[in-house]
N, C-alpha and C positions, 0 to 999 in steps of 0.2 A: 237332146232336151235335158235328159239326166245329166250328163258332163257339164253342159253349160251352168246347170244350178250350183252344182258342186265348186264351179271355177269361181262363179259371184261371190258363193260363201267365204271361200279361201281369200279373195281380194278382199272381202270387207273386213275380215280379220287380220290381215296385215295392215289395211288404212288404220285399223282403230289401234294397233299395235304401236304403228309408226307416231302416232298422234299422241299416244300416251306417253311414249317415250321421249318426244320433245319437251312435251310439259312438262315432265318427270325432270328431264333436263334442266329447264329453265328454272323450275321451284327450287332444284338443288342449288344452282349457282346463285338465286336471291338467298337463300340460307345462308349460303357461303359468305355472301358480302354485307349480309347483317350482322353475321358472326363478327366478321372484320371490323365492321363500324362497332361494336357492342365491347370490343376488347379494351379495357383501361390500362394504360401506360403507368408502371410503378412511379412512386413519387420520389423524386431524387432526395437522398437525406438533407438535412439542413445542416449548414455549416453552424458550428458551434465554436465560437472564440472564447478562448480560456485566457484569462490575463494572471501572470503571476509577479512577485517582486522578484525582479532579476539582478537586484542590487546584491553585491558580494557580502557576506556576513563580516563583521569585523571582530577581530580577535585580538588578545592582548599579546604582543610579540614586543620583543626587543630589536632596535633597528639595527639592521645590517651593518650600519657606520661605526657599530663599535668596533668591528673588526678590520684590520688593514689586509690581512692577508686571505687570498682567493678560498685556501683550505678550510679556514675557518667560518667564512661565511657559505661554504658548499654543506660543511657537515651541520650547520645549523638549519638550512633548508632541508637537508636530507631528514634530519631526525625530529626537528622541532615542527617546521612548517609542514612538511609532506605527510608525516605520522601524527602530527597533531599532539607530540608528547610535550603537552602545555601544563601539566600539572606541578604543583608544587610541592616540596622543594625541589624536584629534580629538574625543572626548567632553568631556574636561577642558579642552581649549582653547577649546570652543564655550563652556562654562559660563563660563570666565572672561571671554571677551567679551560675552557677553549679561549677567553682573554689572556690567561695566564701564558699560555703556549703560544699565543699570536703576539704578545708583547716580548716575550724573552729572547735574547740575543744568545743564548747558549747553544753550545753544541754538542755532538757525540762524536768521540773519536771514532774513525773509520777501524775496522779490525783487519784490514789489508794495508794499513800504511807503514811506512819505514820512518823511524825518527831521524832527523838530521840535524845537528847542534850547530848552532850559529853564534858567532860574535857582530854585533851590529855597531856601527860607530855612530855615534848621537851627535847633535848638532854642536854641543861643548867640547866633541872631542874625546869623549870618553867612551867607552866600550861597553855595551849590553847584551847580555847572554841571553839566547833564546833557543827553544826548540821548534823545528819546523816540523809538520805532518799535515795528513788529511783529514778532514772532518765531515760530518754532515749536520745538515741544520735541523735543529731539534724541532723547530714550529713543523716544518716539511714532512719529517718523520712521525711525528706526533698524528697530524690530521691524515696524511695516508696511513698509519695504523688503524686510527679509529674509524675510518671510512671501511677498510678492510674488516675488521671485526663486526661492523654493522651489516657488513654485506652477508658475513658468514651467519650471523645470528637470525637475519630473515629467511635465508635461504634452508635454515635448520628449523626454522618456524617456533623459535625460543617464544615465551610468554612475555607480554610487554613488561611486566612487573622485573623479571629477569634480566631482560634485555637493558632495561634502566640502569638496574644495580650492577650489571657487567660494565656497561659504557663509563660509568663513574669511578669504578675500580681499576679499569685500564689505566684510565688517565691519572688518578693517583698513583698507580704503579712506577709510572716513569718522572714523577714530578720532583725526584730528588735531584734530578739532573738540571733543574730548572737554578742555577746559581744565585740569581736574584732575590731566592727565598730564604736562602742556608741561614741567614740572622734570625728568623722566626723560630728556630729550635737550638736548644743547646749543642755545642761543639762535640766532637767525638762519638755522636751517634752512629751504630751499626746502620748499613744501608735501609734494611726494613723498618728500623725503629726511626729513621728519619721519616720515609715515606708516612709513617701513620702519624706520626707528631704533625708533618705538613698537612697532610688530609684532615686530620681534626681540627685544625686552625683554619683551615679555607670553609671546610663541609661543616660549618657549624650546628646545621641543622640535623645531623646524622651523629646517632650517639657511636660509642666504639663497638657496640655490640649489633649494631645494624648489618644487613646483608652485605651492603657495599663494602666495610671492612673486613667480613667475614671472607668475602669471595677475593679482596686484598690478601689476606692471610695465606689462602688457600694457592694462591699463585705463588708466593713467596715459598711455600712447603711443597711445591711442583706436585699439586694432588693429580692423579692420572687424568680425571673427567675434565680437568680444565686446562689440560696441557696446549689444547688447540691454540690458546693464547700466545704462549709464548712461540709455537710454531708461524702463527701470522706474523708476530712481531721480526722475527728472524727473517722470514721471506720478504718484510715490507724494508727491513733495513739494507737488505742484499740488492734492493734496486735503487736507495736513495743516491743524488748526485753527491758527488765528493767534492769539498773545496780547500784550496790550500790555506792554512793557518800557521801563523808564529805564534808561540806563547812564551810571552816574555818573564823573566824573572820578577820583573817588577809588575804587580797585577793591581788594578783598579778595584776599589771596593763597591762593586754594582748592587743594586737593588731596587724595587720598587713597592711601594705599601699596597697592601691587601685591602686597606679601607676605602681605595679608591675604586675595588672591582663593583660590577653592577650589583644592585638590588632590585627589588620587585616595584621600587617607585618609578624605575626608569623604562618601565613597559609602557608601551602604547597603543592603543586600539586600532588595528591597521587592517584592511582589506586584504584577502588572502592574493588578489590580483595586482596588489600593490605593493607586495613585501620587499621587491628588488628596487623601489624607488626609495625606499626608507632606510 
């Protein structure tokens, strides 16, 4: 009898435990389901549409049609358009010098050439004497030289002001080779005097004491820290194409007027994206 009573108690306890466990599991499941229902999904961020004026800015440029040579157009795009070196008087002064080298038919005698003396029979039966040798195009040489100088100045991180002064100075440095401008200055000048004379006639906005002319004199005097200009020029000349040429005894007086060179009134407002069209 005693053992039956104990057994009954144990069975009752087990039944109560099992019931409570089942009830607890059901309540826990209900709580989990309720929690899932109460989870709030985060709101998706609203899309904000911003509208900008995508039209290109119009800037005062010269038309590329001023130049016939690819080299002149390429230099103008690199220096003026890409770097936006558009301040005056640099902008117009650079364009004037570029157009002079663009228009000239002048040449530079090759250092590696040999001279051959010729006698050429003319249509009237008379003979004309001449000398044959090889030459470089002054236009091609000047534009390649300026391009190489500009690359060097960028690589060495020269200040914008110094870059502009050096670029103008190196163009004036070789302007005595432009035979069409010789009439502008007195005859029998030394090369250095002729360069400064021609530079003064073309770059009227710059005084003789400006840094452009100071750099020009430093090149002439072969200052040590400016010797890179001569080295770049010599290297540029080494890679120039050679052309045959006959220098006749009878020479034509070729010239062009600097009064027809570009001035600021010829600039136009042009979109950067459209610069190659104009």
